C-alpha positions as CSV (number, residue, x, y, z in Angstrom):
1,M,-0.2,0.2,0.1
2,V,1.2,3.2,-0.5
3,A,1.0,6.1,1.0
4,K,-0.4,9.2,-0.1
5,G,0.9,12.4,0.4
6,K,-0.4,15.9,-0.2
7,A,2.5,17.8,-2.0
8,A,2.6,21.5,-2.4
9,K,1.1,23.6,-5.8
10,S,2.8,26.2,-6.9
11,A,0.9,28.8,-9.0
12,S,1.3,26.9,-11.8
13,G,-0.5,23.8,-10.7
14,A,2.5,21.7,-10.6
15,S,3.5,19.5,-7.2
16,M,6.6,21.5,-5.3
17,S,9.0,19.2,-3.5
18,K,10.0,20.4,0.5
19,Y,12.9,21.8,-0.9
20,D,11.1,24.5,-3.5
21,V,8.3,25.2,-0.3
22,E,11.3,26.4,1.4
23,V,13.0,28.3,-0.9
24,E,9.5,29.8,-1.9
25,A,8.7,30.7,1.3
26,R,12.2,32.6,1.6
27,L,12.0,34.1,-1.2
28,K,9.1,35.8,-0.1
29,A,10.4,36.5,3.0
30,L,13.1,38.8,1.0
31,E,10.7,40.6,-1.3
32,E,8.8,41.5,1.3
33,Q,11.8,42.8,3.1
34,A,13.0,44.7,-0.4
35,H,9.4,46.0,-0.8
36,E,9.5,47.8,2.8
37,K,13.1,49.4,1.9
38,C,11.6,51.0,-1.3
39,E,8.2,52.0,0.2
40,S,10.7,54.0,2.9
41,G,8.9,57.5,2.3
42,S,11.5,59.2,0.9
43,S,10.8,61.5,-2.2
44,D,11.8,62.1,-5.3
45,A,13.4,66.0,-4.2
46,D,15.4,63.7,-1.3
47,L,17.1,61.4,-3.6
48,E,17.8,63.8,-6.3
49,K,19.9,65.5,-3.6
50,T,21.3,62.8,-1.9
51,V,22.1,61.9,-6.1
52,D,23.7,65.4,-6.4
53,N,25.3,65.1,-3.2
54,L,27.3,62.1,-4.5
55,I,28.6,63.7,-7.7
56,H,29.7,66.9,-6.0
57,F,31.6,64.5,-4.0
58,L,33.0,62.3,-6.4
59,K,33.9,65.8,-9.1
60,V,35.7,66.8,-5.9
61,Q,37.6,63.4,-5.2
62,F,38.2,62.7,-8.6
63,P,38.8,66.1,-10.8
64,K,40.5,64.5,-13.0
65,Q,38.2,62.0,-14.6
66,F,35.4,64.4,-14.3
67,K,37.1,67.9,-15.7
68,Y,34.5,67.7,-18.6
69,Y,31.7,67.5,-16.7
70,S,30.2,71.0,-15.4
71,D,27.6,71.6,-13.1
């Protein structure tokens, strides 16, 4: 007599192994963390200011590499 197990199913309906289920759970947890970081509430203006500060820093630290770029 063969025992009948209940395999987890993927979104497409295919059976998933125990390993696949574990990997899927880990992936979902990582995606949730990534989405939380993306939705931190920073505005585009904040991002633009950060990028401008980074560009200025690079121009000061590496003037020869950025000599053709003006502000």
